[in-house]
C-alpha positions as CSV (number, residue, x, y, z in Angstrom):
1,M,96.4,63.6,-19.7
2,L,100.1,64.0,-20.5
3,F,101.3,63.8,-16.9
4,N,99.6,62.5,-13.8
5,F,98.7,65.8,-12.1
6,H,95.9,68.2,-11.9
7,P,94.1,68.7,-15.3
8,Y,94.6,72.5,-15.3
9,L,98.3,72.2,-14.5
10,D,98.4,69.9,-17.5
11,I,96.8,72.6,-19.6
12,V,99.3,75.2,-18.3
13,F,102.2,72.9,-19.2
14,R,100.9,72.1,-22.7
15,S,100.1,75.8,-23.4
16,A,103.6,76.9,-22.4
17,C,105.1,74.2,-24.6
18,V,103.0,75.3,-27.6
19,Y,103.9,79.0,-27.0
20,I,107.6,78.2,-26.8
21,F,107.4,76.1,-29.9
22,M,105.6,78.8,-31.9
23,I,108.2,81.4,-30.9
24,V,111.0,79.1,-32.0
25,A,109.2,78.2,-35.2
26,F,108.6,81.8,-36.2
27,R,112.2,82.6,-35.4
28,I,113.6,79.7,-37.5
29,F,111.3,80.0,-40.4
30,G,111.5,83.8,-40.3
31,K,109.0,86.5,-40.7
32,R,110.0,89.0,-43.3
33,E,107.5,91.5,-42.2
34,L,105.4,91.8,-39.1
35,S,103.7,95.1,-39.9
36,Q,101.2,93.7,-42.3
37,L,99.6,90.3,-42.8
38,S,98.7,88.8,-46.1
39,I,95.8,86.5,-46.7
40,A,98.2,83.6,-46.7
41,D,99.6,84.7,-43.3
42,L,96.1,85.0,-41.8
43,V,95.2,81.5,-43.1
44,L,98.4,80.2,-41.6
45,I,97.7,81.7,-38.2
46,V,94.1,80.4,-38.2
47,L,95.3,76.9,-39.2
48,I,98.1,76.8,-36.7
49,S,95.8,77.9,-33.9
50,N,93.3,75.2,-34.8
51,S,96.0,72.5,-35.1
52,V,97.6,73.3,-31.7
53,Q,94.3,73.8,-29.8
54,N,94.0,70.1,-28.9
55,A,97.7,70.0,-27.9
56,M,97.0,72.7,-25.4
57,V,93.8,71.6,-23.8
58,G,93.8,67.9,-24.5
59,D,90.5,66.2,-23.7
60,N,89.4,69.2,-21.6
61,T,87.1,71.1,-23.9
62,T,85.4,73.1,-21.1
63,L,85.2,76.8,-20.9
64,A,87.5,76.7,-17.9
65,G,90.0,74.7,-19.8
66,G,90.0,77.1,-22.8
67,L,90.2,80.2,-20.5
68,T,93.1,78.5,-18.6
69,A,95.0,78.0,-21.9
70,A,94.3,81.6,-23.0
71,T,95.4,83.0,-19.6
72,V,98.6,81.0,-19.7
73,L,99.4,82.4,-23.2
74,F,98.8,86.0,-22.1
75,I,100.9,85.6,-19.0
76,I,103.8,83.9,-20.9
77,N,103.6,86.7,-23.6
78,M,103.7,89.4,-20.9
79,L,106.6,87.7,-19.2
80,L,108.5,87.2,-22.4
81,G,108.1,90.9,-23.2
82,Y,109.4,91.8,-19.8
83,V,112.4,89.4,-20.0
84,M,113.2,90.7,-23.5
85,Y,113.1,94.2,-22.1
86,K,115.5,93.3,-19.3
87,F,117.9,91.0,-21.0
88,K,119.4,91.9,-24.4
89,N,120.6,88.3,-25.0
90,I,117.0,87.0,-24.8
91,R,115.8,89.8,-27.0
92,N,118.4,88.9,-29.6
93,L,117.5,85.3,-29.4
94,V,113.8,85.9,-30.0
95,Q,113.8,88.8,-32.6
96,S,116.2,89.7,-35.3
97,D,118.3,92.8,-35.5
98,P,117.6,95.8,-37.7
99,V,119.4,95.6,-41.0
100,T,121.0,98.6,-42.7
101,L,120.0,98.8,-46.4
102,I,121.6,102.1,-47.4
103,Y,124.5,103.8,-45.7
104,E,125.7,107.2,-46.7
105,G,124.2,106.9,-50.2
106,K,125.5,103.4,-50.8
107,L,123.1,100.6,-51.5
108,L,124.1,97.4,-49.5
109,K,122.9,94.7,-51.9
110,T,124.0,91.8,-49.7
111,H,121.8,93.2,-46.9
112,L,118.8,93.4,-49.3
113,E,119.3,89.8,-50.1
114,K,119.5,88.9,-46.4
115,V,116.0,90.3,-45.7
116,L,114.5,89.2,-49.1
117,L,113.8,92.7,-50.2
118,T,114.0,93.9,-53.8
119,E,115.7,97.0,-54.9
120,D,112.3,98.2,-56.3
121,E,110.7,97.8,-52.9
122,L,113.5,99.8,-51.3
123,M,113.3,102.5,-53.9
124,A,109.5,102.8,-53.2
125,A,110.4,103.5,-49.6
126,V,113.0,106.1,-50.7
127,R,110.6,107.8,-53.0
128,E,107.9,107.9,-50.3
129,H,110.4,109.5,-48.1
130,G,110.8,112.3,-50.7
131,S,114.1,111.4,-52.2
132,S,114.5,110.5,-55.9
133,S,117.7,108.4,-55.5
134,Y,119.2,106.2,-52.8
135,K,122.3,108.4,-53.1
136,E,120.4,111.2,-51.3
137,V,119.8,108.9,-48.3
138,S,122.0,109.0,-45.3
139,L,120.6,105.8,-43.8
140,A,117.8,103.3,-44.6
141,V,117.1,100.5,-42.1
142,F,114.9,97.5,-42.3
143,E,113.4,97.5,-38.8
144,V,112.5,94.4,-36.7
145,D,108.8,95.1,-37.2
146,G,109.1,95.0,-41.0
147,N,109.1,98.8,-41.6
148,I,111.8,100.6,-43.5
149,S,113.1,103.7,-41.8
150,V,114.7,106.3,-44.1
151,I,116.9,109.2,-42.9
152,S,118.3,111.8,-45.1
153,E,119.9,115.2,-44.7
154,E,118.1,118.1,-46.5
155,N,119.6,121.5,-46.1
156,N,121.5,120.3,-42.9
157,K,118.2,119.0,-41.4
158,I,117.6,115.4,-40.7
159,K,114.4,114.1,-42.2
160,R,113.1,110.7,-41.1
161,T,110.1,108.7,-42.4
162,Q,108.9,105.1,-42.1
163,Y,107.7,103.0,-45.0
164,K,105.4,100.0,-44.3
165,K,106.3,97.5,-46.9
166,K,103.2,96.5,-48.9
167,R,103.0,93.1,-50.4
168,Q,101.9,92.7,-54.0
169,H,99.2,90.1,-54.1
170,K,98.1,88.4,-57.3
171,T,94.5,88.7,-58.3
172,M,92.6,86.4,-60.6
173,Q,93.2,88.9,-63.4
174,D,96.9,88.6,-63.0
175,M,96.8,84.8,-63.5
């Protein structure tokens, strides 16, 4: 046991520490897109969950110990959501801001580089929106969830679509 108190309080403390560590780690190492997981992302999540399991429950491998850890994680996640809703400073600390990629028909290349998005990927979103050129786009934004929102004016009407960035995965044939 980490501290000399009730074993379930130890699990609560350990689980909270692991949760905070994971939030900080994902924020530091970045997550280019949250809307879709690749196979590598899924493997990472499974391996991380396995590696931190013992850090959360310690020697307590009982059902009650596991349920305690899971309950703590759900409660902390709910509380973090509430705190992020109430306090913008906390929200800004935990998640990144949306990034403007096209503004009034002008491509913002430095912003593309910031979010590690290629011009081809952005153009796919623009075409899916129904525009043939970024010059026809009033605003394109890389949202915090990994989607690209595209807004254009067509015949004085604003048209908005969202593009979920799709990752290109290599197959055995590509190698």
